[in-house]
FITOR-450407 format. One record per residue: residue in three letters; z, x, y of N, C-alpha, C in turn. Coordinates in nm, 2 decimals. Each point is the difference from the previous one (the first is absolute). Layout:
N
resn ala&n_zz Z&n_xx X&n_yy Y&ca_zz Z&ca_xx X&ca_yy Y&c_zz Z&c_xx X&c_yy Y
...
//
This chain:
111
resn unk&n_zz 3.88&n_xx 4.94&n_yy 32.71&ca_zz -0.08&ca_xx -0.03&ca_yy -0.13&c_zz -0.04&c_xx -0.14&c_yy 0.00
resn unk&n_zz 0.09&n_xx -0.09&n_yy 0.04&ca_zz -0.03&ca_xx -0.14&ca_yy 0.00&c_zz -0.12&c_xx -0.03&c_yy 0.10
resn unk&n_zz 0.00&n_xx 0.06&n_yy 0.11&ca_zz -0.11&ca_xx -0.02&ca_yy 0.10&c_zz -0.13&c_xx 0.05&c_yy -0.06
resn unk&n_zz 0.00&n_xx 0.10&n_yy -0.07&ca_zz -0.13&ca_xx 0.05&ca_yy -0.07&c_zz -0.05&c_xx -0.10&c_yy -0.10
resn unk&n_zz 0.09&n_xx -0.05&n_yy -0.08&ca_zz -0.04&ca_xx -0.10&ca_yy -0.10&c_zz -0.05&c_xx -0.13&c_yy 0.07
resn unk&n_zz 0.08&n_xx -0.04&n_yy 0.10&ca_zz -0.04&ca_xx -0.13&ca_yy 0.07&c_zz -0.13&c_xx 0.02&c_yy 0.07
resn unk&n_zz -0.03&n_xx 0.12&n_yy 0.06&ca_zz -0.12&ca_xx 0.03&ca_yy 0.07&c_zz -0.12&c_xx 0.00&c_yy -0.10
resn unk&n_zz 0.02&n_xx 0.06&n_yy -0.12&ca_zz -0.10&ca_xx 0.00&ca_yy -0.10&c_zz -0.04&c_xx -0.14&c_yy -0.05
resn unk&n_zz 0.10&n_xx -0.08&n_yy -0.03&ca_zz -0.02&ca_xx -0.13&ca_yy -0.05&c_zz -0.07&c_xx -0.09&c_yy 0.11
resn unk&n_zz 0.05&n_xx 0.01&n_yy 0.12&ca_zz -0.06&ca_xx -0.08&ca_yy 0.11&c_zz -0.15&c_xx 0.05&c_yy 0.02
resn unk&n_zz -0.02&n_xx 0.13&n_yy 0.01&ca_zz -0.14&ca_xx 0.04&ca_yy 0.02&c_zz -0.09&c_xx -0.03&c_yy -0.12
resn unk&n_zz 0.05&n_xx 0.02&n_yy -0.12&ca_zz -0.08&ca_xx -0.03&ca_yy -0.12&c_zz -0.04&c_xx -0.15&c_yy -0.01
resn unk&n_zz 0.09&n_xx -0.09&n_yy 0.03&ca_zz -0.02&ca_xx -0.14&ca_yy -0.02&c_zz -0.08&c_xx -0.06&c_yy 0.12
resn unk&n_zz 0.03&n_xx 0.05&n_yy 0.12&ca_zz -0.06&ca_xx -0.06&ca_yy 0.12&c_zz -0.15&c_xx 0.04&c_yy 0.01
resn unk&n_zz -0.02&n_xx 0.13&n_yy -0.02&ca_zz -0.14&ca_xx 0.05&ca_yy 0.01&c_zz -0.09&c_xx -0.06&c_yy -0.11
resn unk&n_zz 0.04&n_xx -0.02&n_yy -0.12&ca_zz -0.08&ca_xx -0.06&ca_yy -0.10&c_zz -0.05&c_xx -0.14&c_yy 0.03
resn unk&n_zz 0.09&n_xx -0.08&n_yy 0.05&ca_zz -0.04&ca_xx -0.14&ca_yy 0.04&c_zz -0.10&c_xx 0.00&c_yy 0.11
resn unk&n_zz 0.02&n_xx 0.08&n_yy 0.10&ca_zz -0.09&ca_xx 0.00&ca_yy 0.12&c_zz -0.14&c_xx 0.05&c_yy -0.04
resn unk&n_zz 0.00&n_xx 0.11&n_yy -0.08&ca_zz -0.13&ca_xx 0.05&ca_yy -0.05&c_zz -0.08&c_xx -0.10&c_yy -0.08
resn unk&n_zz 0.07&n_xx -0.07&n_yy -0.09&ca_zz -0.08&ca_xx -0.10&ca_yy -0.08&c_zz -0.04&c_xx -0.12&c_yy 0.09
resn unk&n_zz 0.08&n_xx -0.04&n_yy 0.09&ca_zz -0.04&ca_xx -0.11&ca_yy 0.09&c_zz -0.12&c_xx 0.04&c_yy 0.09
resn unk&n_zz 0.00&n_xx 0.12&n_yy 0.05&ca_zz -0.11&ca_xx 0.05&ca_yy 0.08&c_zz -0.13&c_xx 0.01&c_yy -0.08
resn unk&n_zz 0.01&n_xx 0.06&n_yy -0.12&ca_zz -0.11&ca_xx 0.01&ca_yy -0.09&c_zz -0.06&c_xx -0.13&c_yy -0.04
resn unk&n_zz 0.08&n_xx -0.10&n_yy -0.03&ca_zz -0.04&ca_xx -0.13&ca_yy -0.04&c_zz -0.07&c_xx -0.07&c_yy 0.12
resn unk&n_zz 0.05&n_xx 0.01&n_yy 0.11&ca_zz -0.06&ca_xx -0.06&ca_yy 0.12&c_zz -0.13&c_xx 0.06&c_yy 0.03
resn unk&n_zz -0.02&n_xx 0.13&n_yy -0.01&ca_zz -0.13&ca_xx 0.07&ca_yy 0.02&c_zz -0.10&c_xx -0.05&c_yy -0.11
resn unk&n_zz 0.05&n_xx -0.01&n_yy -0.12&ca_zz -0.09&ca_xx -0.04&ca_yy -0.11&c_zz -0.05&c_xx -0.15&c_yy 0.02
resn unk&n_zz 0.09&n_xx -0.08&n_yy 0.06&ca_zz -0.04&ca_xx -0.14&ca_yy 0.03&c_zz -0.10&c_xx 0.00&c_yy 0.12
resn unk&n_zz 0.01&n_xx 0.08&n_yy 0.09&ca_zz -0.10&ca_xx 0.01&ca_yy 0.11&c_zz -0.13&c_xx 0.05&c_yy -0.04
resn unk&n_zz 0.00&n_xx 0.09&n_yy -0.10&ca_zz -0.13&ca_xx 0.06&ca_yy -0.04&c_zz -0.01&c_xx -0.01&c_yy -0.16
resn unk&n_zz -0.02&n_xx -0.12&n_yy -0.05&ca_zz 0.00&ca_xx -0.02&ca_yy -0.15&c_zz -0.11&c_xx 0.08&c_yy -0.07
resn unk&n_zz -0.12&n_xx 0.02&n_yy 0.06&ca_zz -0.11&ca_xx 0.06&ca_yy -0.07&c_zz 0.02&c_xx 0.15&c_yy 0.00
resn unk&n_zz 0.09&n_xx 0.06&n_yy 0.08&ca_zz 0.02&ca_xx 0.14&ca_yy 0.00&c_zz 0.14&c_xx 0.04&c_yy -0.03
resn unk&n_zz 0.06&n_xx -0.06&n_yy -0.11&ca_zz 0.14&ca_xx 0.03&ca_yy -0.03&c_zz 0.02&c_xx 0.15&c_yy -0.03
resn unk&n_zz -0.09&n_xx 0.06&n_yy -0.07&ca_zz 0.01&ca_xx 0.14&ca_yy -0.04&c_zz 0.00&c_xx 0.09&c_yy 0.13
resn unk&n_zz -0.09&n_xx -0.03&n_yy 0.09&ca_zz -0.01&ca_xx 0.07&ca_yy 0.12&c_zz 0.12&c_xx -0.01&c_yy 0.08
resn unk&n_zz 0.05&n_xx -0.12&n_yy 0.01&ca_zz 0.13&ca_xx -0.03&ca_yy 0.08&c_zz 0.11&c_xx 0.08&c_yy -0.06
resn unk&n_zz 0.01&n_xx 0.00&n_yy -0.14&ca_zz 0.11&ca_xx 0.08&ca_yy -0.06&c_zz -0.01&c_xx 0.15&c_yy 0.03
resn unk&n_zz -0.13&n_xx 0.05&n_yy -0.01&ca_zz -0.02&ca_xx 0.14&ca_yy 0.03&c_zz 0.04&c_xx 0.04&c_yy 0.15
resn unk&n_zz -0.05&n_xx -0.08&n_yy 0.09&ca_zz 0.03&ca_xx 0.02&ca_yy 0.14&c_zz 0.15&c_xx -0.01&c_yy 0.03
resn unk&n_zz 0.06&n_xx -0.10&n_yy -0.06&ca_zz 0.15&ca_xx -0.02&ca_yy 0.02&c_zz 0.08&c_xx 0.11&c_yy -0.04
resn unk&n_zz -0.02&n_xx 0.05&n_yy -0.13&ca_zz 0.08&ca_xx 0.11&ca_yy -0.05&c_zz -0.04&c_xx 0.13&c_yy 0.05
resn unk&n_zz -0.12&n_xx 0.02&n_yy 0.04&ca_zz -0.04&ca_xx 0.13&ca_yy 0.07&c_zz 0.06&c_xx 0.00&c_yy 0.14
resn unk&n_zz 0.01&n_xx -0.11&n_yy 0.07&ca_zz 0.07&ca_xx 0.00&ca_yy 0.13&c_zz 0.14&c_xx 0.03&c_yy -0.02
resn unk&n_zz 0.06&n_xx -0.05&n_yy -0.10&ca_zz 0.15&ca_xx 0.02&ca_yy -0.03&c_zz 0.02&c_xx 0.15&c_yy -0.03
resn unk&n_zz -0.09&n_xx 0.06&n_yy -0.08&ca_zz 0.02&ca_xx 0.14&ca_yy -0.03&c_zz -0.02&c_xx 0.09&c_yy 0.12
resn unk&n_zz -0.10&n_xx -0.03&n_yy 0.08&ca_zz -0.02&ca_xx 0.08&ca_yy 0.12&c_zz 0.12&c_xx -0.01&c_yy 0.10
resn unk&n_zz 0.05&n_xx -0.12&n_yy 0.01&ca_zz 0.12&ca_xx -0.02&ca_yy 0.09&c_zz 0.12&c_xx 0.07&c_yy -0.05
resn unk&n_zz 0.01&n_xx 0.00&n_yy -0.14&ca_zz 0.12&ca_xx 0.08&ca_yy -0.06&c_zz -0.02&c_xx 0.15&c_yy 0.03
resn unk&n_zz -0.12&n_xx 0.05&n_yy 0.01&ca_zz -0.02&ca_xx 0.14&ca_yy 0.02&c_zz 0.01&c_xx 0.04&c_yy 0.15
resn unk&n_zz -0.06&n_xx -0.09&n_yy 0.08&ca_zz -0.01&ca_xx 0.04&ca_yy 0.15&c_zz 0.12&c_xx -0.04&c_yy 0.08
resn unk&n_zz 0.06&n_xx -0.11&n_yy -0.02&ca_zz 0.11&ca_xx -0.04&ca_yy 0.08&c_zz 0.12&c_xx 0.10&c_yy 0.01
resn unk&n_zz 0.05&n_xx 0.05&n_yy -0.12&ca_zz 0.11&ca_xx 0.10&ca_yy 0.01&c_zz -0.04&c_xx 0.12&c_yy 0.09
resn unk&n_zz -0.12&n_xx 0.05&n_yy -0.01&ca_zz -0.05&ca_xx 0.11&ca_yy 0.08&c_zz 0.00&c_xx -0.03&c_yy 0.14
resn unk&n_zz -0.05&n_xx -0.12&n_yy 0.03&ca_zz -0.01&ca_xx -0.05&ca_yy 0.14&c_zz 0.14&c_xx -0.02&c_yy 0.06
resn unk&n_zz 0.09&n_xx -0.06&n_yy -0.07&ca_zz 0.14&ca_xx -0.02&ca_yy 0.05&c_zz 0.07&c_xx 0.13&c_yy 0.01
resn unk&n_zz -0.02&n_xx 0.10&n_yy -0.09&ca_zz 0.06&ca_xx 0.13&ca_yy 0.02&c_zz -0.05&c_xx 0.07&c_yy 0.12
resn unk&n_zz -0.13&n_xx -0.01&n_yy 0.03&ca_zz -0.06&ca_xx 0.06&ca_yy 0.13&c_zz 0.07&c_xx -0.07&c_yy 0.12
resn unk&n_zz 0.01&n_xx -0.13&n_yy 0.00&ca_zz 0.06&ca_xx -0.07&ca_yy 0.11&c_zz 0.14&c_xx 0.04&c_yy 0.02
resn unk&n_zz 0.08&n_xx 0.01&n_yy -0.11&ca_zz 0.14&ca_xx 0.04&ca_yy 0.02&c_zz 0.02&c_xx 0.14&c_yy 0.05
resn unk&n_zz -0.09&n_xx 0.09&n_yy -0.05&ca_zz 0.01&ca_xx 0.14&ca_yy 0.05&c_zz -0.04&c_xx 0.01&c_yy 0.14
resn unk&n_zz -0.11&n_xx -0.06&n_yy 0.05&ca_zz -0.05&ca_xx 0.02&ca_yy 0.13&c_zz 0.06&c_xx -0.10&c_yy 0.10
resn unk&n_zz 0.03&n_xx -0.12&n_yy -0.04&ca_zz 0.04&ca_xx -0.10&ca_yy 0.10&c_zz 0.15&c_xx -0.05&c_yy -0.01
resn unk&n_zz 0.05&n_xx 0.01&n_yy -0.13&ca_zz 0.14&ca_xx -0.04&ca_yy -0.02&c_zz 0.01&c_xx -0.13&c_yy -0.08
resn unk&n_zz 0.12&n_xx -0.02&n_yy -0.04&ca_zz 0.03&ca_xx -0.12&ca_yy -0.09&c_zz -0.02&c_xx -0.13&c_yy 0.07
resn unk&n_zz 0.02&n_xx -0.01&n_yy 0.13&ca_zz -0.02&ca_xx -0.12&ca_yy 0.07&c_zz -0.15&c_xx -0.05&c_yy -0.02
resn unk&n_zz -0.09&n_xx 0.09&n_yy 0.01&ca_zz -0.14&ca_xx -0.03&ca_yy -0.01&c_zz -0.04&c_xx -0.04&c_yy -0.15
resn unk&n_zz 0.08&n_xx 0.06&n_yy -0.10&ca_zz -0.02&ca_xx -0.04&ca_yy -0.14&c_zz 0.03&c_xx -0.15&c_yy -0.01
resn unk&n_zz 0.12&n_xx -0.04&n_yy 0.05&ca_zz 0.04&ca_xx -0.14&ca_yy -0.01&c_zz -0.09&c_xx -0.09&c_yy 0.08
resn unk&n_zz -0.04&n_xx 0.05&n_yy 0.12&ca_zz -0.10&ca_xx -0.08&ca_yy 0.08&c_zz -0.13&c_xx -0.02&c_yy -0.08
resn unk&n_zz -0.05&n_xx 0.10&n_yy -0.06&ca_zz -0.12&ca_xx -0.02&ca_yy -0.08&c_zz 0.02&c_xx -0.09&c_yy -0.12
resn unk&n_zz 0.12&n_xx 0.00&n_yy -0.06&ca_zz 0.03&ca_xx -0.09&ca_yy -0.11&c_zz 0.00&c_xx -0.14&c_yy 0.05
resn unk&n_zz 0.06&n_xx -0.02&n_yy 0.12&ca_zz 0.01&ca_xx -0.14&ca_yy 0.06&c_zz -0.14&c_xx -0.05&c_yy 0.03
resn unk&n_zz -0.08&n_xx 0.09&n_yy 0.05&ca_zz -0.14&ca_xx -0.04&ca_yy 0.04&c_zz -0.08&c_xx -0.04&c_yy -0.13
resn unk&n_zz 0.01&n_xx 0.08&n_yy -0.10&ca_zz -0.07&ca_xx -0.03&ca_yy -0.13&c_zz 0.05&c_xx -0.13&c_yy -0.06
resn unk&n_zz 0.13&n_xx -0.02&n_yy 0.01&ca_zz 0.06&ca_xx -0.13&ca_yy -0.05&c_zz -0.05&c_xx -0.12&c_yy 0.08
resn unk&n_zz 0.00&n_xx 0.02&n_yy 0.13&ca_zz -0.06&ca_xx -0.11&ca_yy 0.09&c_zz -0.14&c_xx -0.03&c_yy -0.03
resn unk&n_zz -0.08&n_xx 0.11&n_yy -0.02&ca_zz -0.14&ca_xx -0.03&ca_yy -0.03&c_zz -0.02&c_xx -0.06&c_yy -0.14
resn unk&n_zz 0.08&n_xx 0.04&n_yy -0.09&ca_zz 0.00&ca_xx -0.07&ca_yy -0.13&c_zz 0.04&c_xx -0.14&c_yy 0.00
resn unk&n_zz 0.10&n_xx -0.04&n_yy 0.08&ca_zz 0.04&ca_xx -0.14&ca_yy 0.02&c_zz -0.11&c_xx -0.08&c_yy 0.07
resn unk&n_zz -0.06&n_xx 0.06&n_yy 0.10&ca_zz -0.11&ca_xx -0.07&ca_yy 0.07&c_zz -0.12&c_xx -0.02&c_yy -0.09
resn unk&n_zz -0.04&n_xx 0.10&n_yy -0.08&ca_zz -0.11&ca_xx -0.02&ca_yy -0.10&c_zz 0.04&c_xx -0.10&c_yy -0.11
resn unk&n_zz 0.12&n_xx -0.01&n_yy -0.04&ca_zz 0.04&ca_xx -0.10&ca_yy -0.10&c_zz -0.01&c_xx -0.14&c_yy 0.06
resn unk&n_zz 0.03&n_xx -0.02&n_yy 0.13&ca_zz -0.02&ca_xx -0.13&ca_yy 0.06&c_zz -0.15&c_xx -0.03&c_yy 0.01
resn unk&n_zz -0.08&n_xx 0.09&n_yy 0.03&ca_zz -0.14&ca_xx -0.02&ca_yy 0.01&c_zz -0.06&c_xx -0.04&c_yy -0.14
resn unk&n_zz 0.04&n_xx 0.07&n_yy -0.10&ca_zz -0.04&ca_xx -0.03&ca_yy -0.14&c_zz 0.05&c_xx -0.14&c_yy -0.04
resn unk&n_zz 0.12&n_xx -0.03&n_yy 0.04&ca_zz 0.05&ca_xx -0.14&ca_yy -0.04&c_zz -0.08&c_xx -0.10&c_yy 0.07
resn unk&n_zz -0.04&n_xx 0.01&n_yy 0.13&ca_zz -0.08&ca_xx -0.09&ca_yy 0.07&c_zz -0.14&c_xx -0.02&c_yy -0.06
resn unk&n_zz -0.06&n_xx 0.12&n_yy -0.03&ca_zz -0.13&ca_xx 0.00&ca_yy -0.07&c_zz 0.00&c_xx -0.06&c_yy -0.14
resn unk&n_zz 0.11&n_xx 0.03&n_yy -0.07&ca_zz 0.01&ca_xx -0.06&ca_yy -0.14&c_zz 0.01&c_xx -0.15&c_yy 0.01
resn unk&n_zz 0.08&n_xx -0.05&n_yy 0.09&ca_zz 0.01&ca_xx -0.15&ca_yy 0.01&c_zz -0.13&c_xx -0.06&c_yy 0.04
resn unk&n_zz -0.07&n_xx 0.07&n_yy 0.09&ca_zz -0.12&ca_xx -0.06&ca_yy 0.05&c_zz -0.11&c_xx 0.00&c_yy -0.11
resn unk&n_zz -0.02&n_xx 0.12&n_yy -0.07&ca_zz -0.10&ca_xx 0.01&ca_yy -0.10&c_zz 0.02&c_xx -0.09&c_yy -0.12
resn unk&n_zz 0.13&n_xx -0.01&n_yy -0.05&ca_zz 0.03&ca_xx -0.07&ca_yy -0.12&c_zz 0.05&c_xx -0.14&c_yy 0.03
resn unk&n_zz -0.01&n_xx -0.05&n_yy 0.13&ca_zz 0.04&ca_xx -0.13&ca_yy 0.04&c_zz 0.14&c_xx -0.04&c_yy -0.05
resn unk&n_zz 0.09&n_xx 0.08&n_yy 0.03&ca_zz 0.14&ca_xx -0.03&ca_yy -0.03&c_zz 0.07&c_xx -0.05&c_yy 0.13
resn unk&n_zz 0.07&n_xx -0.11&n_yy -0.01&ca_zz 0.06&ca_xx -0.05&ca_yy 0.12&c_zz 0.13&c_xx 0.08&c_yy 0.03
resn unk&n_zz 0.04&n_xx -0.01&n_yy 0.13&ca_zz 0.12&ca_xx 0.08&ca_yy 0.04&c_zz 0.12&c_xx -0.05&c_yy -0.06
resn unk&n_zz 0.02&n_xx -0.13&n_yy -0.02&ca_zz 0.11&ca_xx -0.06&ca_yy -0.07&c_zz -0.05&c_xx -0.11&c_yy -0.09
resn unk&n_zz 0.07&n_xx -0.02&n_yy -0.11&ca_zz -0.03&ca_xx -0.10&ca_yy -0.09&c_zz 0.03&c_xx -0.14&c_yy 0.06
resn unk&n_zz -0.09&n_xx -0.09&n_yy -0.01&ca_zz 0.02&ca_xx -0.14&ca_yy 0.05&c_zz 0.10&c_xx -0.06&c_yy -0.10
resn unk&n_zz 0.12&n_xx -0.04&n_yy 0.05&ca_zz 0.11&ca_xx -0.05&ca_yy -0.08&c_zz -0.04&c_xx -0.13&c_yy -0.06
resn unk&n_zz -0.08&n_xx -0.08&n_yy 0.07&ca_zz -0.03&ca_xx -0.14&ca_yy -0.05&c_zz -0.10&c_xx 0.01&c_yy -0.12
resn unk&n_zz -0.09&n_xx 0.09&n_yy 0.01&ca_zz -0.11&ca_xx 0.01&ca_yy -0.11&c_zz 0.03&c_xx 0.11&c_yy -0.10
resn unk&n_zz 0.11&n_xx 0.06&n_yy 0.00&ca_zz 0.03&ca_xx 0.11&ca_yy -0.09&c_zz 0.11&c_xx -0.04&c_yy -0.09
resn unk&n_zz -0.02&n_xx 0.02&n_yy -0.13&ca_zz 0.10&ca_xx -0.03&ca_yy -0.10&c_zz -0.01&c_xx 0.10&c_yy -0.12
resn unk&n_zz 0.11&n_xx 0.04&n_yy -0.05&ca_zz 0.00&ca_xx 0.09&ca_yy -0.11&c_zz -0.05&c_xx -0.08&c_yy -0.13
resn unk&n_zz 0.00&n_xx -0.13&n_yy 0.00&ca_zz -0.05&ca_xx -0.08&ca_yy -0.11&c_zz -0.15&c_xx 0.02&c_yy -0.02
resn unk&n_zz -0.07&n_xx 0.02&n_yy 0.12&ca_zz -0.14&ca_xx 0.03&ca_yy -0.01&c_zz -0.04&c_xx 0.13&c_yy -0.07
resn unk&n_zz 0.09&n_xx 0.09&n_yy 0.02&ca_zz -0.02&ca_xx 0.14&ca_yy -0.06&c_zz 0.03&c_xx -0.01&c_yy -0.15
resn unk&n_zz 0.11&n_xx -0.07&n_yy -0.04&ca_zz 0.03&ca_xx -0.01&ca_yy -0.14&c_zz -0.08&c_xx -0.10&c_yy -0.07
//
């Protein structure tokens, strides 16, 4: 019972933050089409929610659980690679330095 509650809390809180971060990033990349970005984002999420369980069920039935885990690892790797690409593009487009310059950066300037 404790594992079910912990899994629910972890899934509920972790997914919400990632979804909002991804949506905000997409809206910053395409400010003139925020509605279109929102529609594409949540449509993709809905399609994935419907298609992935069917696809994983087919893989486990025909190929086995090893290939289910392998496909999960491949999808996670692709997601990580795409996140790095988005980070690099984000920094380049919005002129954000890799690290803050300690000599020229002060919290007093912000306040």
